[in-house]
C-alpha positions as CSV (number, residue, x, y, z in Angstrom):
1,M,0.0,0.0,0.0
2,N,1.3,3.4,-1.0
3,T,1.3,5.7,2.0
4,Q,2.0,9.5,1.9
5,S,2.5,11.8,4.9
6,F,1.3,15.4,5.1
7,D,1.2,18.1,7.7
8,V,-2.6,18.5,7.3
9,I,-5.3,16.6,5.3
10,I,-8.3,18.6,4.1
11,V,-11.3,16.6,3.0
12,G,-13.6,18.6,0.7
13,A,-12.6,21.1,-1.9
14,G,-15.6,23.5,-1.6
15,P,-15.3,27.0,-0.3
16,A,-14.2,26.0,3.2
17,G,-11.6,23.4,2.1
18,C,-10.1,25.6,-0.6
19,T,-10.0,28.6,1.7
20,S,-8.1,26.7,4.3
21,A,-5.6,25.5,1.7
22,L,-5.3,29.0,0.2
23,A,-4.8,30.5,3.7
24,L,-1.9,28.0,4.2
25,S,-0.4,28.6,0.8
26,E,2.4,30.8,2.2
27,S,3.3,28.5,5.0
28,S,5.9,25.7,5.0
29,L,3.2,23.0,5.6
30,N,2.6,20.2,3.2
31,V,-1.1,20.1,2.6
32,A,-3.3,17.3,1.1
33,L,-6.7,18.3,-0.4
34,I,-9.1,15.4,-1.2
35,D,-12.4,15.6,-3.0
36,K,-14.6,12.7,-4.2
37,S,-15.7,14.7,-7.2
38,T,-13.9,16.0,-10.2
39,F,-14.2,19.7,-11.0
40,P,-16.2,21.5,-12.2
41,R,-18.9,19.8,-10.2
42,D,-22.4,21.1,-9.2
43,K,-23.3,21.9,-5.6
44,I,-27.0,22.2,-4.8
45,C,-27.3,25.7,-3.3
46,G,-29.1,29.0,-3.7
47,D,-25.9,30.4,-5.4
48,V,-26.0,33.7,-3.6
49,L,-22.6,35.2,-2.8
50,S,-23.3,37.7,0.0
51,P,-21.2,40.9,0.4
52,D,-19.3,39.1,3.1
53,V,-18.2,36.5,0.7
54,V,-16.4,39.1,-1.3
55,G,-14.9,40.6,1.9
56,Q,-13.7,37.2,3.1
57,L,-12.0,36.4,-0.3
58,Q,-10.1,39.7,-0.1
59,K,-8.5,38.6,3.3
60,L,-6.8,35.6,1.7
61,P,-3.1,35.7,0.6
62,V,-4.3,35.5,-3.0
63,D,-5.1,38.3,-5.5
64,F,-8.8,37.9,-6.1
65,S,-9.2,41.0,-8.2
66,S,-9.8,38.5,-11.0
67,F,-13.1,37.5,-9.3
68,I,-14.4,41.0,-9.8
69,N,-12.8,41.7,-13.2
70,D,-12.4,38.5,-15.1
71,F,-14.9,36.0,-13.6
72,N,-17.8,36.2,-16.0
73,E,-20.1,33.5,-14.5
74,K,-21.7,35.9,-12.0
75,L,-24.4,38.5,-11.9
76,E,-24.1,41.5,-9.6
77,C,-26.9,41.8,-7.0
78,K,-27.6,45.3,-5.8
79,A,-30.6,44.6,-3.5
80,V,-32.5,42.1,-1.4
81,R,-36.3,41.9,-1.7
82,F,-38.4,40.5,1.2
83,V,-42.0,39.5,0.4
84,A,-44.4,39.2,3.3
85,P,-47.2,36.8,3.7
86,N,-49.6,39.6,2.8
87,Y,-47.6,40.1,-0.5
88,A,-46.2,43.5,0.6
89,F,-42.5,43.7,0.0
90,S,-39.4,45.7,1.0
91,D,-36.4,46.2,-1.2
92,I,-33.2,47.0,0.6
93,S,-30.5,48.4,-1.6
94,L,-26.9,47.5,-1.2
95,V,-25.8,50.4,-3.4
96,N,-26.5,53.0,-0.7
97,Y,-23.9,51.2,1.5
98,D,-21.3,50.7,-1.1
99,L,-21.7,46.9,-1.0
100,S,-21.8,44.3,-3.7
101,G,-23.3,40.9,-3.7
102,Y,-23.3,38.4,-6.6
103,I,-25.2,35.3,-7.8
104,S,-23.1,32.6,-9.4
105,P,-23.9,28.9,-10.0
106,R,-21.8,26.9,-7.6
107,I,-20.5,24.8,-10.4
108,D,-18.7,27.9,-11.6
109,F,-17.8,29.7,-8.3
110,D,-16.4,26.5,-6.6
111,N,-14.4,25.7,-9.7
112,F,-13.0,29.3,-9.7
113,L,-11.8,28.7,-6.1
114,F,-10.5,25.2,-6.9
115,E,-8.5,26.5,-9.9
116,H,-6.8,29.0,-7.6
117,T,-6.0,26.4,-5.0
118,K,-4.4,24.1,-7.6
119,K,-1.8,26.7,-8.2
120,C,-0.6,26.5,-4.5
121,K,2.8,24.8,-4.6
122,N,2.5,23.2,-1.1
123,V,-1.0,21.7,-1.8
124,T,-1.3,18.2,-3.3
125,I,-4.7,17.6,-4.9
126,F,-6.5,14.2,-4.8
127,E,-9.4,14.9,-7.1
128,G,-12.1,12.3,-7.8
129,Q,-10.9,10.2,-4.9
130,E,-13.5,8.7,-2.6
131,I,-12.5,7.8,1.0
132,S,-13.2,4.4,2.4
133,S,-12.1,4.9,6.0
134,I,-10.6,7.4,8.4
135,N,-8.7,5.9,11.4
136,E,-7.4,7.7,14.5
137,S,-4.4,6.6,16.5
138,P,-2.6,8.4,19.3
139,E,0.0,9.6,16.8
140,E,-1.9,10.3,13.6
141,I,-4.9,10.2,11.4
142,T,-4.9,7.8,8.5
143,V,-7.1,8.2,5.5
144,L,-7.6,5.2,3.3
145,M,-9.0,5.9,-0.2
146,K,-10.9,3.5,-2.4
147,N,-8.1,3.5,-4.9
148,G,-5.8,1.9,-2.3
149,E,-3.8,5.0,-1.5
150,S,-3.2,5.9,2.1
151,L,-2.5,9.4,3.6
152,Q,-1.3,10.1,7.1
153,S,-1.3,13.4,9.0
154,P,-1.3,14.6,12.6
155,I,-4.6,16.5,11.9
156,I,-7.5,16.4,9.5
157,L,-10.0,19.1,8.5
158,G,-13.6,18.1,7.6
159,S,-14.8,20.5,5.0
160,D,-16.9,17.9,3.2
161,G,-20.4,19.3,3.6
162,A,-23.6,18.6,5.5
163,Q,-23.1,14.8,5.3
164,S,-19.5,15.0,6.2
165,F,-17.6,11.7,6.1
166,V,-15.0,13.1,8.5
167,K,-17.7,14.0,11.0
168,R,-19.4,10.6,10.8
169,A,-16.0,8.8,11.2
170,L,-14.7,10.8,14.2
171,Q,-17.7,12.4,15.9
172,K,-20.9,10.5,16.8
173,E,-23.6,13.3,16.7
174,K,-27.0,12.6,15.3
175,P,-28.8,15.2,13.2
176,D,-31.3,17.4,15.1
177,K,-34.3,18.2,12.8
178,N,-35.1,21.2,14.9
179,H,-31.8,22.7,13.7
180,Y,-31.8,21.4,10.1
181,C,-33.4,22.8,7.0
182,A,-34.6,20.9,4.0
183,G,-34.0,22.7,0.7
184,I,-35.0,22.0,-2.9
185,R,-33.7,23.9,-6.0
186,M,-34.6,24.2,-9.7
187,Y,-33.0,26.1,-12.5
188,F,-35.2,28.0,-14.9
189,E,-34.7,30.1,-18.0
190,G,-37.0,33.0,-19.0
191,V,-38.4,34.0,-15.6
192,T,-39.6,37.6,-15.7
193,G,-40.3,40.4,-13.3
194,F,-36.8,40.9,-11.7
195,S,-36.0,44.3,-10.4
196,D,-33.6,46.7,-12.1
197,L,-31.1,46.0,-9.2
198,N,-31.2,42.2,-9.8
199,A,-32.6,41.8,-6.3
200,V,-32.5,38.3,-4.8
201,E,-36.0,37.6,-3.6
202,L,-37.3,35.8,-0.5
203,H,-41.0,35.2,-0.4
204,F,-42.4,34.3,3.1
205,Y,-45.8,32.8,2.4
206,N,-48.2,31.5,5.0
207,E,-48.0,27.9,3.8
208,L,-44.2,27.9,4.0
209,L,-43.5,29.4,7.4
210,P,-41.0,28.7,9.0
211,G,-39.4,28.8,5.6
212,Y,-39.5,30.7,2.3
213,F,-39.7,30.5,-1.4
214,W,-36.9,32.1,-3.3
215,I,-36.2,33.5,-6.8
216,F,-32.6,34.5,-7.5
217,P,-31.6,35.9,-10.9
218,L,-28.6,34.3,-12.6
219,P,-26.4,35.2,-15.6
220,N,-27.7,34.3,-19.1
221,N,-31.4,34.9,-18.3
222,R,-31.6,32.0,-15.9
223,A,-32.9,31.8,-12.3
224,N,-32.3,29.7,-9.2
225,V,-35.8,28.9,-7.7
226,G,-36.4,26.9,-4.6
227,I,-37.9,26.4,-1.1
228,G,-36.2,26.0,2.2
229,M,-38.1,24.9,5.3
230,L,-37.2,23.5,8.8
231,S,-36.9,19.7,8.6
232,S,-38.9,19.3,11.8
233,F,-41.9,21.0,10.1
234,V,-41.5,19.1,6.9
235,S,-41.7,15.9,8.9
236,K,-44.5,17.1,11.2
237,K,-46.7,18.4,8.4
238,K,-45.7,15.6,5.9
239,I,-44.8,18.2,3.3
240,N,-43.6,17.1,-0.2
241,L,-41.3,20.0,-1.0
242,K,-41.1,19.2,-4.7
243,Q,-44.9,19.3,-5.0
244,E,-45.1,22.4,-2.9
245,L,-42.5,24.1,-5.1
246,T,-44.3,23.1,-8.3
247,S,-47.6,24.3,-6.9
248,I,-46.3,27.8,-6.0
249,I,-44.6,28.2,-9.4
250,N,-47.8,27.2,-11.3
251,T,-50.6,28.5,-9.1
252,H,-49.5,31.1,-6.6
253,P,-51.1,34.4,-7.5
254,N,-48.1,36.5,-6.6
255,V,-45.6,34.6,-8.9
256,K,-47.3,32.4,-11.4
257,D,-47.4,35.0,-14.2
258,R,-43.6,35.3,-14.0
259,F,-43.2,31.7,-15.0
260,K,-45.6,31.7,-18.0
261,N,-42.9,31.5,-20.6
262,A,-40.2,30.0,-18.4
263,T,-38.6,26.7,-19.2
264,I,-37.0,24.2,-16.8
265,V,-33.2,23.9,-17.2
266,D,-32.6,21.6,-14.3
267,D,-35.3,19.7,-12.4
268,A,-35.8,19.8,-8.6
269,K,-32.9,18.6,-6.5
270,G,-33.0,18.4,-2.7
271,F,-30.3,19.2,-0.1
272,P,-29.9,19.4,3.7
273,L,-28.9,22.5,5.5
274,P,-27.4,22.1,9.0
275,L,-28.2,25.4,10.6
276,G,-26.0,27.3,13.0
277,S,-28.9,27.8,15.5
278,K,-27.2,25.9,18.4
279,K,-23.7,25.5,19.5
280,R,-22.0,22.2,18.7
281,S,-18.7,20.6,19.2
282,I,-16.8,21.2,16.0
283,S,-13.4,19.8,16.9
284,G,-11.9,16.8,18.7
285,N,-8.7,14.8,18.9
286,R,-6.8,15.5,15.7
287,Y,-9.8,17.0,13.7
288,L,-11.6,20.2,13.0
289,L,-15.0,20.7,11.2
290,L,-15.5,23.6,8.8
291,G,-18.4,25.1,6.9
292,D,-21.5,23.0,6.5
293,A,-19.8,20.1,8.3
294,A,-19.6,22.4,11.3
295,S,-23.3,23.5,10.9
296,L,-22.5,27.2,10.3
297,I,-25.4,28.0,8.0
298,N,-27.3,31.2,8.7
299,P,-30.7,30.2,10.3
300,L,-32.6,33.0,8.7
301,S,-31.4,33.2,5.1
302,G,-29.8,29.7,4.7
303,E,-26.6,31.5,3.5
304,G,-23.5,29.4,4.3
305,I,-20.7,30.3,1.9
306,A,-19.4,33.3,3.8
307,N,-19.2,31.4,7.1
308,A,-17.6,28.5,5.3
309,I,-14.8,30.8,3.9
310,R,-14.4,32.4,7.4
311,S,-14.1,29.0,9.0
312,G,-11.5,28.0,6.5
313,R,-9.4,31.1,7.5
314,V,-9.9,30.4,11.2
315,A,-9.0,26.7,10.7
316,A,-5.8,27.7,8.9
317,E,-4.7,30.0,11.7
318,H,-5.4,27.2,14.2
319,I,-3.4,24.6,12.2
320,L,-0.4,26.9,12.3
321,R,-0.6,27.1,16.1
322,C,-1.0,23.3,16.3
323,H,2.2,22.8,14.4
324,S,4.1,25.5,16.3
325,T,3.2,23.9,19.6
326,N,3.0,20.3,18.4
327,R,-0.5,20.1,20.0
328,F,-3.3,18.3,18.1
329,D,-5.4,17.0,20.9
330,S,-9.1,17.8,21.6
331,A,-8.3,20.1,24.6
332,F,-6.0,22.3,22.4
333,N,-8.5,22.2,19.5
334,K,-11.2,23.7,21.7
335,A,-9.6,27.0,21.0
336,Y,-10.9,26.6,17.4
337,D,-14.5,26.2,18.6
338,K,-14.1,29.2,20.8
339,E,-12.8,31.4,18.0
340,I,-15.4,30.3,15.5
341,Y,-18.3,31.1,17.9
342,K,-16.6,34.3,19.1
343,R,-16.7,35.5,15.5
344,M,-20.1,34.0,14.5
345,W,-22.4,33.2,17.4
346,N,-24.0,36.6,18.0
347,E,-25.1,36.8,14.4
348,L,-26.2,33.1,14.3
349,R,-28.2,33.5,17.5
350,L,-29.8,36.8,16.3
351,N,-30.9,35.3,13.1
352,Y,-32.2,32.1,14.8
353,W,-34.5,34.2,17.0
354,T,-35.5,36.3,14.1
355,Q,-36.5,33.1,12.2
356,V,-38.5,32.0,15.3
357,F,-40.2,35.4,15.5
358,M,-41.2,35.3,11.8
359,R,-42.9,31.9,12.0
360,N,-46.1,33.8,12.8
361,P,-47.5,35.4,9.6
362,R,-48.6,38.6,11.4
363,R,-45.2,39.1,12.9
364,C,-43.6,38.3,9.6
365,N,-45.7,41.0,7.9
366,W,-44.6,43.5,10.6
367,I,-40.9,42.8,10.3
368,I,-40.9,43.0,6.5
369,Q,-43.0,46.2,6.6
370,H,-40.5,47.8,8.9
371,A,-37.4,46.5,7.1
372,I,-36.8,49.8,5.3
373,T,-38.1,52.4,7.8
374,N,-36.6,51.0,11.0
375,S,-32.8,50.8,11.1
376,L,-32.7,48.1,13.8
377,V,-35.1,45.9,11.9
378,K,-33.2,46.5,8.7
379,S,-30.0,45.5,10.3
380,I,-31.4,42.3,11.7
381,V,-33.0,41.2,8.4
382,M,-29.9,42.1,6.4
383,S,-27.6,40.3,8.8
384,G,-29.0,37.1,7.4
385,F,-27.1,38.0,4.2
386,N,-23.9,38.6,6.0
387,A,-23.8,42.3,5.0
388,K,-21.8,42.8,8.2
389,N,-20.1,46.1,7.5
390,M,-23.5,47.5,6.6
391,F,-24.4,47.6,10.3
392,S,-21.1,47.4,12.1
393,S,-22.6,49.0,15.2
394,I,-24.9,46.0,15.7
395,L,-23.0,43.1,14.2
396,K,-19.4,42.1,14.9
397,S,-17.4,41.1,11.8
């Protein structure tokens, strides 16, 4: 058996995994990055890149000006539209705050990050390689891949998504439906009625609370359309999300006309969203969990890319401390948990309670009605899209 040794093994080459590798690109560490897929590959998602995503990219030791200037598979989003159960809506402009958000299919955005990561001289890529087992010993972590290759390292990063292999292998925590969201997404071409500012739209209809229907514009006259709802309510009410999505598109009086001449590009696909609405253990002996594997998705908006990138940066900082002190044990790694929640918990908790508040249609109508006129309400609502520097007096970056 061929065995290779590395200073750190990263499993999952999405935004969290690539970010951690990029953040370590100027270090002397030998990094392994494994992904079961070959790129470009799709990732079922809402495809929104919040203003904070752009800010997080700019903090990496890589020139990401190409993202703004040369990356064409994106559409600039200059507003967020919130539609209340009574069909009233509020548009919050990002332009007034000198912020930019984007919508980009994950097949394109993730490949953009992956291509940058491939250029890192200290990163060895194992693309299209599925893991068969992860074994922990007092001295190291051993990853055995299905092609027979074996990798060893003192520490491993699990950035492999909501159904993380690393988490299942090293941490025995069962999913909690009260803190999970079920999502379903379709791609359309020819949807009409988007605002001049390419607003991403969240429709909070009575039949979907606690959850929402979304319509996000994409490049090339396409749209990302879907539903997200708490898994506990999906189970309790026995809701078929695909049927619910089709019904809204075809019959809902507030949107059906916008789909009259639209055609389906990609049929409905479901995905789980582990919400950051409660604190969890996200590290242990010789491992850290990042991004969706660490359940860092915003409980209000379902946005997870910015926090995935942020967790990649924090993980890289922690890995450097691990190697400088030769400490990889669970007690030392608790510092990673502490730093993650120091940076994110206030926002996650705020958005969880906002989500709870908006489960009632009358309260939902009220908060959306006041989303423009009341600065506090506006800041709470927009924090779900990680527009942190928009309201720095309330949210800590």
